C-alpha positions as CSV (number, residue, x, y, z in Angstrom):
1,M,-21.2,-29.5,-79.6
2,P,-22.9,-26.4,-77.5
3,S,-22.5,-26.6,-73.6
4,T,-25.5,-24.7,-73.2
5,G,-27.8,-26.9,-70.6
6,Y,-24.8,-29.3,-69.7
7,L,-22.7,-29.7,-66.8
8,T,-19.5,-30.8,-66.1
9,I,-18.8,-34.0,-63.9
10,G,-17.7,-31.9,-61.0
11,K,-21.0,-29.8,-61.0
12,V,-23.3,-32.9,-61.2
13,V,-21.5,-34.5,-58.3
14,K,-21.6,-31.3,-56.5
15,R,-25.8,-31.0,-57.3
16,L,-26.6,-34.3,-56.0
17,Q,-23.9,-34.6,-52.8
18,P,-26.8,-33.1,-50.9
19,Q,-29.2,-36.0,-51.4
20,Y,-26.3,-38.6,-51.7
21,P,-23.2,-37.6,-49.5
22,D,-20.9,-40.4,-50.7
23,L,-21.2,-39.2,-54.5
24,S,-18.1,-38.6,-55.9
25,V,-16.1,-37.9,-59.1
26,S,-14.8,-41.3,-58.9
27,K,-17.9,-43.2,-58.2
28,V,-19.5,-41.2,-61.2
29,R,-16.6,-42.4,-63.6
30,Y,-17.0,-46.1,-62.1
31,L,-20.8,-46.1,-63.2
32,E,-19.6,-44.8,-66.7
33,D,-16.9,-47.6,-67.0
34,E,-19.6,-50.2,-66.3
35,G,-21.7,-48.9,-68.8
36,L,-24.8,-47.0,-66.9
37,L,-23.6,-43.6,-68.0
38,N,-22.6,-42.3,-71.5
39,P,-22.5,-38.4,-71.3
40,S,-21.0,-36.3,-74.1
41,R,-17.2,-35.2,-74.5
42,T,-16.3,-32.0,-75.9
43,P,-13.3,-32.2,-78.4
44,G,-11.1,-32.2,-75.2
45,G,-12.5,-35.1,-73.9
46,Y,-14.2,-33.4,-70.9
47,R,-17.3,-35.6,-69.9
48,L,-20.6,-33.4,-70.3
49,Y,-23.8,-34.4,-68.6
50,S,-27.2,-33.7,-70.5
51,Q,-30.4,-33.2,-68.0
52,R,-31.2,-36.9,-69.1
53,D,-28.0,-38.1,-68.0
54,I,-28.3,-36.1,-64.8
55,K,-32.1,-37.9,-64.4
56,R,-30.1,-41.4,-65.3
57,L,-27.9,-40.9,-62.5
58,E,-30.4,-40.2,-59.8
59,A,-32.2,-43.2,-60.7
60,I,-29.1,-45.2,-60.4
61,L,-28.5,-43.7,-56.9
62,Y,-31.9,-44.0,-55.7
63,L,-32.0,-47.7,-56.8
64,Q,-28.7,-48.5,-55.0
65,K,-29.7,-46.9,-51.8
66,S,-33.5,-47.9,-51.6
67,R,-33.9,-50.8,-53.9
68,F,-30.5,-52.5,-52.9
69,L,-30.1,-53.5,-56.3
70,P,-26.7,-54.9,-58.1
71,L,-25.6,-52.5,-61.1
72,S,-26.0,-55.5,-63.4
73,V,-29.9,-55.4,-62.6
74,I,-30.0,-51.5,-62.6
75,K,-28.6,-51.3,-65.9
76,E,-31.2,-53.6,-67.5
77,E,-34.1,-52.2,-66.4
78,L,-33.1,-48.7,-67.0
79,D,-31.9,-49.5,-70.6
80,R,-35.0,-51.6,-71.2
81,A,-37.2,-48.5,-69.5
82,E,-35.6,-46.0,-71.7
83,S,-36.1,-48.4,-74.9
84,G,-39.6,-48.4,-74.3
85,H,-40.0,-52.0,-73.5
86,A,-40.5,-51.6,-69.5
87,S,-43.8,-53.4,-67.9
88,T,-46.0,-51.8,-65.8
89,Q,-44.3,-54.0,-63.3
90,E,-40.9,-52.9,-63.8
91,T,-38.9,-49.7,-62.4
92,T,-38.9,-47.1,-64.7
93,V,-36.5,-43.9,-64.4
94,S,-39.0,-41.7,-63.1
95,D,-40.9,-44.2,-61.1
96,A,-37.5,-44.5,-59.3
97,V,-37.0,-40.6,-59.1
98,S,-40.7,-39.9,-58.2
99,F,-42.0,-42.7,-56.2
100,P,-39.5,-43.7,-53.3
101,V,-40.1,-46.6,-51.4
102,D,-40.6,-46.5,-47.7
103,D,-37.0,-47.8,-46.4
104,E,-38.1,-48.6,-42.9
105,E,-40.9,-50.6,-44.3
106,V,-38.3,-52.7,-45.7
107,T,-35.4,-52.7,-43.5
108,G,-37.4,-53.1,-40.4
109,K,-38.4,-56.4,-41.2
110,L,-37.3,-59.9,-41.8
111,H,-38.0,-61.3,-45.2
112,P,-38.2,-64.9,-46.8
113,I,-34.8,-65.9,-48.0
114,D,-36.4,-67.4,-51.3
115,R,-37.4,-63.3,-51.8
116,M,-34.0,-62.1,-52.3
117,P,-33.7,-62.5,-55.9
118,E,-36.8,-60.3,-56.0
119,L,-36.1,-57.8,-53.2
120,V,-32.3,-57.4,-53.6
121,G,-31.3,-58.8,-57.1
122,T,-28.9,-61.6,-56.2
123,T,-29.3,-65.3,-55.6
124,V,-30.3,-67.4,-52.9
125,S,-27.2,-69.2,-52.6
126,F,-25.1,-66.2,-52.5
127,V,-27.1,-65.0,-49.7
128,R,-26.1,-68.2,-47.9
129,Q,-22.6,-68.1,-48.7
130,L,-22.4,-64.9,-46.9
131,S,-24.6,-66.3,-43.7
132,E,-21.9,-69.1,-43.9
133,A,-18.7,-67.1,-44.0
134,G,-20.3,-65.1,-40.8
135,V,-21.3,-61.6,-42.8
136,I,-24.7,-61.6,-42.0
137,T,-26.9,-64.0,-39.7
138,L,-30.2,-65.8,-40.7
139,K,-32.9,-66.1,-38.4
140,R,-35.1,-69.0,-38.3
141,S,-39.3,-68.5,-38.3
142,P,-41.8,-70.6,-36.4
143,H,-42.1,-72.8,-39.5
144,G,-38.7,-73.4,-39.8
145,R,-38.0,-70.7,-43.0
146,D,-34.9,-69.3,-43.2
147,L,-35.2,-65.3,-42.9
148,V,-33.2,-61.9,-43.9
149,D,-32.8,-59.1,-41.6
150,G,-33.9,-56.1,-44.2
151,K,-31.4,-54.2,-42.3
152,D,-28.7,-56.5,-43.9
153,F,-29.8,-55.8,-47.8
154,R,-27.4,-52.8,-48.1
155,L,-24.6,-55.2,-47.0
156,I,-26.0,-57.8,-49.7
157,R,-25.8,-55.8,-52.1
158,V,-22.2,-54.3,-51.6
159,C,-21.0,-57.9,-51.4
160,D,-22.8,-58.8,-54.9
161,E,-21.2,-56.0,-56.3
162,L,-17.9,-57.4,-54.8
163,Q,-18.0,-60.4,-56.5
164,R,-17.6,-58.7,-60.1
165,F,-14.2,-58.1,-58.8
166,G,-13.5,-61.5,-57.7
167,I,-14.2,-60.9,-54.0
168,G,-16.6,-63.6,-52.9
169,P,-17.7,-64.4,-49.4
170,K,-15.2,-66.3,-48.3
171,N,-12.6,-63.4,-49.0
172,L,-14.6,-61.7,-46.8
173,R,-14.3,-63.5,-43.5
174,Q,-11.1,-61.6,-42.6
175,Y,-13.4,-58.3,-42.6
176,V,-15.7,-60.3,-40.2
177,T,-12.9,-61.2,-38.1
178,A,-11.5,-57.5,-38.2
179,A,-15.1,-56.0,-37.5
180,N,-15.1,-58.2,-34.2
181,R,-11.8,-57.4,-32.9
182,E,-12.1,-53.3,-33.8
183,S,-15.6,-53.3,-32.2
184,A,-14.0,-53.7,-28.7
185,M,-11.9,-50.4,-29.5
186,F,-14.9,-48.7,-30.8
187,E,-16.6,-49.3,-27.6
188,Q,-13.7,-48.6,-25.3
189,A,-13.3,-44.9,-27.3
190,L,-17.1,-44.2,-27.4
191,V,-17.1,-44.8,-23.6
192,V,-13.8,-42.4,-22.7
193,Y,-15.5,-39.8,-25.3
194,A,-18.8,-39.9,-23.7
195,K,-17.3,-39.4,-19.8
196,R,-15.1,-36.4,-21.4
197,G,-18.4,-34.8,-23.1
198,R,-20.4,-34.8,-19.7
199,G,-19.6,-35.1,-16.1
200,A,-19.1,-38.9,-14.4
201,G,-22.5,-39.6,-13.2
202,T,-24.6,-37.4,-15.0
203,E,-27.5,-39.0,-17.3
204,A,-27.0,-38.6,-20.7
205,T,-29.4,-36.6,-22.8
206,E,-31.1,-36.9,-26.4
207,E,-28.4,-34.3,-27.7
208,D,-25.5,-36.6,-25.8
209,R,-26.8,-39.5,-27.9
210,H,-26.8,-37.3,-31.1
211,R,-23.3,-36.5,-30.3
212,Y,-22.4,-40.0,-29.6
213,D,-24.1,-41.4,-32.9
214,D,-22.0,-38.5,-35.0
215,A,-18.8,-39.5,-33.0
216,F,-19.0,-42.9,-33.8
217,S,-19.8,-42.2,-37.7
218,R,-16.8,-40.2,-37.6
219,M,-14.4,-42.8,-36.1
220,L,-15.6,-44.8,-38.7
221,S,-14.8,-42.9,-41.4
222,L,-11.6,-41.7,-40.2
223,T,-10.4,-45.8,-39.6
224,N,-11.9,-46.2,-43.2
225,S,-9.8,-43.9,-44.6
226,V,-6.8,-45.0,-42.7
227,R,-7.6,-48.9,-44.0
228,G,-7.9,-47.7,-47.5
229,E,-4.8,-45.4,-47.5
230,L,-2.9,-48.4,-46.4
231,I,-3.7,-50.8,-48.8
232,K,-3.6,-48.5,-51.6
233,R,0.2,-47.9,-50.6
234,R,0.8,-51.7,-50.4
235,V,-1.2,-52.6,-53.7
236,G,0.5,-49.5,-55.2
237,D,3.7,-50.8,-53.9
238,S,2.9,-54.5,-55.4
239,S,2.0,-52.8,-58.5
240,K,5.4,-51.2,-58.8
241,D,7.3,-54.5,-58.3
242,M,5.0,-56.0,-61.0
243,G,6.2,-53.2,-63.8
244,A,9.7,-53.7,-62.5
């Protein structure tokens, strides 16, 4: 099969990473395993992505990031669009890439819980379970309606995807406890970092605040890496014992 116009998985990731910094080869392979992507392969088994494949991947990443949709819903919508059966009210591949939604318009508001299937692609009962587990906090309107903060949409979507692996809201309570405990550690570390970066008694500038935010993001990334590596080791050890 001629490779002209096709890209390897590594080149695809490199092309899209400026827009989606968290994109990795393993994530693209996961999307393939879930049936959302179906690239061509060389006789030697190497993946080759056409421009159509890349456009579909862009749509998937956009819908995850901006529309907070779970993979199952994204797959259904894109498959329906590509088969020519999408209605004018449904998201198509081209719509997803060309007409982005204003994120702040969604994340900066409170939304009635009964709109979660439409806005996030999950059930009302699942969102309530997340609230009961302490993962999110529901607000109450003056009229007694339960409201969901748009800032929680991304977290809800992540939790919804975890369900596919048998990790439900009750399992996530340990992360709520850990977050409450670790927040004190981060706050102390950031105080020390801020004092080290500027003299005592000096008022923080806008540049200091940006540096502070960058440091916080970096600390989160590093501690997540430590946590991930430790879990990998323990799960790997367990797998070895099971295979023995």
